[in-house]
C-alpha positions in Angstrom: 153.9 41.6 114.9 150.7 43.2 113.4 148.3 45.9 115.0 145.3 44.9 117.1 143.0 47.3 115.0 139.6 48.3 116.8 136.4 47.7 114.6 136.6 50.5 112.7 139.4 52.4 112.0 139.8 55.9 110.9 142.7 57.9 109.1 142.7 60.4 111.3 143.4 58.3 113.8 146.2 56.1 112.5 148.9 57.0 110.5 147.9 57.1 106.7 150.7 55.3 105.4 150.4 52.7 107.7 146.7 52.0 107.2 147.0 51.7 103.3 150.2 49.3 103.8 147.7 47.2 106.2 145.1 47.2 103.4 147.8 46.3 100.5 148.5 43.4 103.4 145.0 42.4 103.7 144.8 43.1 107.1 142.0 45.7 106.8 139.2 46.4 104.3 138.5 49.8 102.9 135.0 50.7 103.3 135.1 54.2 102.3 137.8 57.1 101.8 139.5 57.1 105.1 137.4 54.6 106.6 138.4 50.9 107.1 137.6 47.8 109.0 139.8 44.7 110.1 136.5 42.5 109.6 137.9 40.3 106.7 135.3 37.4 107.6 132.3 39.5 106.3 131.6 41.4 103.3 131.6 45.4 103.6 128.2 45.8 103.2 127.3 43.2 106.1 129.9 45.6 108.3 128.3 48.5 107.2 125.1 47.2 108.0 126.3 46.5 111.8 128.2 49.3 112.3 126.7 52.4 110.0 125.6 54.4 113.4 129.1 54.4 114.5 130.4 55.2 111.0 127.9 58.2 110.7 129.0 59.4 114.2 132.0 59.9 113.1 131.6 61.3 109.9 128.9 63.8 110.8 128.8 64.1 114.6 125.5 65.2 116.3 123.5 63.9 112.9 119.8 63.8 113.4 117.9 61.1 111.4 115.3 62.2 109.9 112.6 62.2 106.8 111.8 58.5 105.9 114.6 57.1 108.0 113.0 57.7 111.2 110.0 55.3 109.6 112.5 52.6 109.5 114.3 52.9 112.5 117.6 54.7 110.7 118.6 50.8 109.1 119.7 52.7 106.1 116.6 50.5 104.2 116.7 50.6 100.3 120.4 51.4 100.5 119.9 55.4 101.8 119.9 57.0 105.4 118.5 60.7 105.7 120.2 62.8 108.5 120.7 66.4 109.4 124.1 67.5 109.4 126.6 69.8 108.8 128.6 67.6 106.1 127.9 68.7 102.6 128.0 65.9 100.6 126.5 62.3 100.7 128.6 59.7 102.5 128.9 56.9 100.4 129.5 53.2 101.8 128.8 49.8 100.4 125.4 48.9 100.8 124.1 52.3 101.8 124.5 56.1 101.0 124.3 58.5 103.6 122.2 61.9 102.7 122.7 65.1 104.7 120.6 68.2 104.7 120.1 71.2 106.7 117.9 71.9 109.1 117.4 72.2 113.1 120.0 69.9 115.1 118.6 67.5 118.1 115.8 68.9 120.1 114.4 67.8 123.2 112.2 65.6 122.2 114.5 63.7 119.8 115.7 60.4 120.8 119.4 60.2 121.8 120.9 57.4 120.2 124.3 55.7 120.9 127.8 57.0 119.5 126.1 60.8 119.6 123.5 60.7 117.0 119.9 61.4 117.3 116.4 59.9 116.3 113.7 62.2 115.1 110.4 62.2 117.5 107.5 60.6 115.5 106.0 64.4 115.6 109.3 65.7 113.7 109.4 62.7 111.7 105.6 63.1 110.7 106.5 67.1 110.0 109.4 66.2 108.0 107.9 63.7 105.7 104.7 65.9 105.2 106.9 68.3 103.3 107.2 68.7 99.7 110.4 67.2 98.5 112.0 66.5 95.2 112.5 62.6 93.6 116.5 62.0 93.1 117.5 61.1 89.9 117.4 57.2 91.3 113.6 57.8 91.7 114.3 58.0 95.8 112.4 60.4 97.5 113.9 61.5 101.2 110.3 61.8 102.3 107.6 59.3 102.5 104.5 59.3 100.0 101.2 60.9 101.3 99.6 57.3 101.7 103.1 55.8 103.6 102.3 58.8 106.1 98.8 57.7 106.4 99.7 54.3 107.1 102.3 55.5 109.9 99.3 57.2 111.6 97.1 54.8 111.6 99.8 52.0 112.4 100.2 54.4 115.8 96.6 54.6 116.2 96.1 51.0 116.0 99.2 50.3 118.4 98.7 52.6 120.8 95.4 54.0 120.4 93.2 57.6 120.3 94.9 59.1 122.9 98.6 58.6 121.6 97.6 60.6 118.6 96.3 63.2 120.8 99.5 63.7 122.1 101.3 63.4 119.0 99.3 66.5 117.9 100.1 68.6 120.6 104.1 67.7 120.3 103.4 68.5 116.6 102.6 71.8 117.4 105.1 72.8 119.7 107.3 71.6 117.1 106.0 73.6 114.3 107.2 76.7 114.4 110.8 75.4 115.2 111.2 73.5 112.2 108.9 75.9 110.2 106.5 73.3 109.4 103.3 75.1 109.8 101.7 74.2 106.6 103.1 70.5 107.2 101.2 71.1 110.8 97.7 71.7 109.2 98.2 68.7 107.1 99.3 66.6 110.1 96.2 67.8 112.1 93.5 67.1 109.7 95.0 63.8 109.1 94.7 62.9 113.1 91.5 64.4 113.2 90.5 62.1 110.2 92.1 59.1 112.4 89.7 60.2 115.1 86.7 60.7 113.4 86.6 64.5 114.4 86.6 65.7 111.0 84.8 65.3 107.9 86.1 65.9 104.1 89.9 65.0 104.5 91.3 63.7 101.1 92.8 60.5 102.2 94.8 58.2 100.2 95.9 55.3 101.9 93.0 52.2 102.3 93.8 51.7 106.0 93.2 55.7 106.8 89.9 55.8 104.6 89.0 52.4 106.6 89.8 54.0 110.0 88.3 57.5 109.0 85.0 55.1 108.1 84.9 53.9 111.4 86.2 50.3 110.3 90.0 50.5 111.1 92.4 47.7 109.2 95.4 45.8 110.5 97.4 46.8 107.0 100.2 44.0 107.4 97.3 41.5 106.9 96.1 43.4 104.2 99.4 43.3 102.7 99.7 39.8 103.4 96.2 39.2 101.6 97.0 41.1 98.6 100.3 39.5 97.9 98.5 35.8 98.1 95.7 37.3 96.0 98.3 37.9 93.1 100.2 34.6 94.0 96.8 33.1 93.6 96.1 34.6 90.3 99.1 33.7 89.0 98.6 30.2 89.2 97.4 28.1 86.4 93.5 26.3 87.0 93.9 23.5 89.3 90.2 21.9 88.7 88.7 18.8 90.3 85.5 18.1 89.1 82.8 16.8 91.3 81.3 14.7 88.5 77.8 13.6 88.8 78.5 10.1 88.6 80.8 10.2 91.3 77.9 11.4 93.7 77.4 7.8 95.5 81.1 8.3 96.4 80.6 11.5 98.3 77.8 10.1 99.9 79.4 10.5 103.4 81.8 13.1 102.7 80.1 15.8 104.6 80.3 13.4 107.5 83.7 12.7 107.4 84.5 16.3 106.5 82.8 17.7 110.2 84.5 14.9 111.9 88.3 15.4 110.5 87.0 19.8 110.8 86.8 18.8 114.6 89.4 16.6 115.3 92.5 18.8 114.0 91.1 21.7 116.7 91.0 19.2 119.8 87.5 17.5 119.6 88.4 14.5 119.7 86.1 11.5 119.2 86.4 7.9 117.6 84.5 7.3 114.5 81.9 5.4 115.9 81.3 7.9 118.8 81.0 10.6 116.2 78.5 8.6 114.1 76.3 7.8 117.0 76.1 11.3 117.9 75.4 12.6 113.8 73.1 9.6 112.8 71.4 8.8 116.2 71.7 11.9 118.0 73.5 10.4 120.6 75.1 13.1 122.7 77.3 11.4 125.4 76.4 13.0 128.7 79.9 13.6 129.8 81.0 15.5 126.9 77.7 17.2 125.4 79.4 20.4 124.2 81.9 18.8 122.3 79.2 16.5 120.7 77.1 19.7 119.2 80.1 20.8 118.2 80.5 18.0 115.5 76.7 17.7 115.2 76.1 21.2 114.0 79.6 21.3 111.8 77.5 18.6 110.1 74.3 20.4 110.0 76.3 22.7 107.9 78.5 20.2 105.5 75.8 17.9 104.9 73.6 21.3 103.9 74.1 21.5 99.7 71.8 24.7 99.7 73.9 26.2 102.9 77.7 24.9 101.7 76.6 26.6 97.8 76.4 30.1 99.6 79.3 32.3 99.2 79.7 36.0 99.9 79.4 38.3 96.7 80.0 41.1 98.7 82.2 42.3 102.6 78.7 42.4 103.7 77.7 39.4 102.3 81.3 38.1 104.0 80.3 39.2 107.4 76.7 38.1 107.2 77.6 34.4 106.4 80.7 34.7 108.9 78.7 35.2 111.9 75.4 33.0 111.1 77.7 30.0 110.7 79.6 30.9 113.4 76.5 31.1 115.6 75.4 27.6 114.1 78.2 26.0 114.6 78.7 27.4 118.4 75.3 27.3 119.6 75.9 25.1 122.5 78.8 26.9 123.7 77.1 30.6 124.5 80.1 31.5 126.7 82.1 31.7 123.4 79.5 34.4 121.9 78.4 32.4 119.1 77.5 34.9 116.2 80.0 37.3 117.3 82.7 39.0 116.6 85.6 38.6 119.7 86.3 41.5 122.1 89.4 40.4 123.0 92.4 39.8 121.3 93.3 35.9 120.7 96.6 34.0 119.8 98.2 30.7 119.0 101.4 30.1 119.9 104.0 32.8 117.8 101.2 34.2 115.8 98.8 37.1 117.3 95.8 37.4 115.6 94.1 40.7 113.9 93.1 43.1 116.6 89.3 43.1 117.7 89.0 46.6 116.9 90.5 45.6 113.5 88.7 42.5 112.7 85.3 44.2 110.5 87.6 46.3 108.4 90.0 43.7 107.8 87.5 41.0 107.1 86.1 43.5 104.4 89.2 45.4 102.7 90.9 41.8 102.7 87.6 40.3 100.6 88.5 43.2 98.4 91.7 42.2 98.0 90.6 38.5 96.7 87.5 39.8 94.7 89.0 39.5 91.6 90.2 35.8 91.8 87.9 33.8 89.2 89.4 30.3 89.6 87.5 28.1 92.6 90.3 26.6 94.0 92.3 30.1 94.1 89.0 31.7 95.7 88.6 28.3 98.2 92.3 28.8 99.3 92.2 32.9 99.7 89.1 32.3 101.9 90.2 30.1 104.4 93.5 32.1 104.8 91.6 35.5 105.1 89.3 33.4 108.0 92.3 32.2 109.9 94.4 34.9 109.3 92.3 37.4 110.8 90.5 35.1 113.5 88.0 36.8 114.3 85.6 34.5 116.7 86.6 33.5 120.1 86.8 30.4 119.3 85.6 28.2 116.3 87.9 30.0 113.7 89.3 27.0 111.8 86.6 25.5 111.3 84.5 28.2 110.5 87.8 29.0 107.9 87.4 25.6 106.3 83.7 25.3 105.8 83.9 28.8 103.8 86.8 27.3 101.7 84.6 24.2 101.0 81.6 26.4 100.1 83.8 27.7 97.4 84.3 24.4 95.9 81.0 23.3 96.2 79.4 26.1 94.5 81.6 25.6 91.4 80.8 21.8 91.6 84.3 20.4 92.6 85.7 18.6 95.2 86.1 19.7 98.8 89.0 19.7 100.4 89.5 17.4 104.0 92.1 17.6 106.3 92.7 14.2 107.6 94.3 13.9 111.3 97.7 12.7 109.7 97.7 16.0 107.7 97.4 18.8 110.6 101.1 19.7 111.0 101.2 20.1 107.1 98.2 22.0 107.2 99.1 24.5 110.1 102.8 24.5 108.6 101.4 25.9 105.6 99.1 28.5 107.3 102.6 29.4 109.3 104.4 29.5 106.1 101.8 32.3 104.7 101.8 34.2 107.7 105.7 34.4 108.6 107.8 33.6 105.5 105.6 34.8 102.6 105.5 31.1 101.1 102.1 31.2 99.4 103.0 28.3 97.5 103.8 26.4 100.2 99.9 26.6 101.3 98.7 26.4 97.7 100.7 22.4 97.3 99.2 21.4 100.5 95.5 22.3 100.0 95.9 21.1 96.6 97.3 17.5 97.5 94.8 17.3 100.1 92.1 17.8 97.3 93.2 15.4 95.2 93.5 12.8 98.2 90.1 13.9 99.1 88.8 13.3 95.1 90.4 9.7 95.7 88.5 8.4 98.5 85.4 5.8 98.6 82.8 7.7 100.7 79.8 5.6 99.5 79.9 4.3 103.1 81.7 3.8 106.2 83.2 0.4 105.6 84.5 1.8 102.1 85.4 5.4 103.7 87.3 3.9 106.5 89.2 0.9 104.9 90.8 4.1 102.3 91.2 6.0 105.4 93.4 3.0 106.9 95.3 2.7 103.6 96.4 6.5 103.7 97.0 7.0 107.2 94.7 9.3 107.4 93.9 8.6 110.8 97.1 8.5 112.3 98.0 10.7 115.1 100.2 13.8 113.4 102.7 14.3 115.8 103.3 10.1 115.9 103.1 9.7 112.5 105.5 12.5 111.9 108.2 11.2 114.5 107.5 7.7 112.4 108.2 9.2 109.0 104.9 8.2 108.5 102.5 10.8 106.0 99.3 11.0 103.7 99.3 8.7 100.5 97.1 8.4 97.7 94.7 5.5 97.7 
C-alpha cells in the first residue's frame, strides 16, 4: 500500500531512496532538490504558487520578505521573491526564484506570517526600496523604481489619509538606524513632505505624486486604465461615419431621441408621447416635475448645435465644460449639487468610482492620457469612458458622459451615438469590460454598432423614427429582451 504523503515532502523528513522510488513511480512530483509534492493533478508552478511560503519557511527558516516583494504581498509576482535570510544561494522553484540576502532579521514592527515567515512593515519596505541596488543579468531589480515608490506612497495616502503618512514617517525614523538606512530616510521624509504639501523643491518622478504635491491627487489605477484604453484606441483603424449634409433632414429629431434614451436608460422613464409633450409643448407633469426637467434640460443641450460642437482643448476646458453641462442638466435638482463635483463617494454595483478628493486630479491627468488621439470616434469613446469611470458628480454622470462623447462626433461632422433602451445592458457590459477585465475592444465594438444603427434610423419625424425604432427592437425593455433572446437590429 502506497504511503500517505503530506502536501509537501522534504527529503530530510523521509528516506531519500524511498522518495526517489515514489518519484519514479509517479507518486511524487519533484519541485526542487529535496522538495516533493504528491499533488499530481496540478502543474508544479501551481503547487509552488499555493505553497510558496511553507517551502520558503522550511528552506530559509525565519526569513523576512523584503524589497520589492513587500509591495506585491510576498506572492512571487514576476517570478521572484526577495527575502532576508541565512541561505547564501537562490532557491530555484518552478515559476519563481527566491533570492535571499543578508540583513536585519525580523523586527517588532514586521508582520508575523504563517509557517514562521515575516513580512517587512511598510516603513521598512519603503526604506529598503529606496536603497541603491544592482540590476541582475535578467534585467530585474530587487528594489522598486523611484516612480514605483512614489506611487506606493500616493496609494497609501489615498487609502488612509495624511495621518497615516505621518505615522509612517515616525516609524521610519525609528527603523532607519537599525537598518542602516539613514540616507534613505532623508529621501523618504522629503517624499512624504511633498505628498503632504509641506515641502517644496522635491524632485518627483511619478505623475501621481506630482499631482498630489500640486494639490490634485489622482487615482493611479484609473489613470493606468485610461492610458491603456488610449493606446488601444490609437491602434485602431479609423472608423468614420460622416453626418452628410444631404442627410440633415433625416437627423431632424435625433437630438430629441438622444435626450429621451439617455434619460430612459438611467431610470427616468417616460413614454415617447409624454417626453414629446415635455420637450415640444413644455407640458411638465405635476407629479414628476424633476424627471421632466431632466429630459427637457438634456434636450436643451443635445439640440444646441453650438453647445454640442464645444469640446475641451485642455484639462481646464474639460473641467469647465463638465461643470457647465451638469449645472444645466440637473439645474432643477438643487439637492444634487448641479455644477459641483461630488463630496461623497459613489458606486454602482461592484464598481466603486474615484474618491471625491481624487476627482479633479484624475480628470485632468486622464484628459492628458487621451490628448494625442486623432480619430473623432476614438476621442468620443475615450471621453465617454473617462467621465463615466471617474463619476465626478453625485448624479447625472452617465448622461454627461454621453454628451461629452457625442460632442466629439458633432464637432467632427460625424454621426452621434444613441444608446436605445434595448441596448442598455450591452452598453453597461462594455463599460464593465474595460473596468474589470481590461477588454477595451468590447466597448469599442458596442459603441461602433450603436453608431451604425443611429446612422440608419430615419429621424425626419416621429412617424418615421418610431417605425424604425419598432422594427429594430430599440424600445424593448433590455432585461425582457435579453431573456427572450431579442437583440437590437439594423433597420
